[in-house]
C-alpha angles and dihedrals in degrees: 000000000000125000090269092053095252119130114258114247113261117263108252119243089233131015124180117196120197095323118196126185126170127177125207115242107249103202145028129024091318090067091057092049093053093246119172136203108239095218101161124015125183098331119171132174142140131222124203131208113280093012134116121219114192123205108205136178144101123310111284095026094119101261098128093042089053090050093050091049088052092049092050093246090119131035116229120237088219137358128041144263116215125195113197088341096309118119108233092210090060096039120121122227094272093052092046091052090050090051092050089051093047095047130064136171133214113203130212096242106060093184095053092047093058123070105242090210093060127075119239090257094052092047092053092044095049096088089047091054093046091052095048103257109163115260092235092060098047099077092052091048092049091051091048092050093049090053090048092057094046100259130120119252085234088073089071091087096054128093125235094255089059092061133077121246092258092049092049091051090051088052089051090052091048090051091049090052095046095102094041094248125201092215131036122187110211111199106193090317097181105025092099092052129091115259090250091060099043096075092053094052095044090049088050092053091052093049092049091050092052091048100045106022092233117164119231129208101197124197112196144143090195106099093191091058092047092050090051100051112016129096096185133023133208115192116207130197123181094337099317135095110243100174137009137171146098113334095247091051096048098039099038099034106025112181103185118078091227092054090050092051092047093052094043089062092062112095116237119228091225108078093202093055090041091058094044102048125091115246118212112217114195116221127211131029127292105264120247116272087217091062106021118185120267119255112001109017092210095055095096090065100030122109091205098052119134135173094279090059090066094043104046132040107226117232126217108270133172118266088173131352109302093000115103132182133185101216135113090216109030119189119258125207 
């Protein structure tokens, strides 16, 4: 309880505070000049238990780098990642081990993420072995996980090449859930699957979240997948967050010009509405992440840009409660 008697807000599973990550350019003249790729710049967000936060945007916008920073696979140049309130950079070995056990990641390429030499059962059991789960308990846990993801325990004896793409992704999800994590990072988990298989995997992710309360950090450029599974959305452009909020606010009332353009490119299932709506076609190329534009990074492609957009970097500000946009001239409905 706080001093006023109100309950304190729950500590988020994951909280990123002003993350920055740059990568040195490896080849060409840029390497000699010490140039860097500005992959992630001043990114902050929080993720609650049982919720899904989706990072969306064009390829190269920094989504996957942000996800890898959140999963502890990369170390930020500045800023912090907190798990249950503990700063990972200051964590001791015990806390780091707890974070690795409480966090899992599902990669885009299900075949590359599984060792082809191991059977399905051994792949799923590997995290259990690494974290000291008794050998006698592993087989039962593997069978339970296979049933949870809609596969038969008999699949445990097969190898990855003997499975379909959808089955391999389900195995990857089972492996990620083996230690009952509190957070799972989903890096384009269905983009490599046929359309007919995507719905099954996304439905499975939703069912598992309802059953276990796991939090998902979802990286995706597929707006239909995001709309199906996400609770909150963070839109990225060239390393920065430009809009964030609840999914209905961002998708149904987008305030940033880039978000509007991104959503207008998604076909509507209703052919009448599809013909009637106004499509926003962005002109110009995406600027280089080595030399991003001054001020607002979207200004070189924005139809609303003015002088202030080149001079000042816009900060995220509320356009309605819980819905923030980084734009000097946000759209109004």
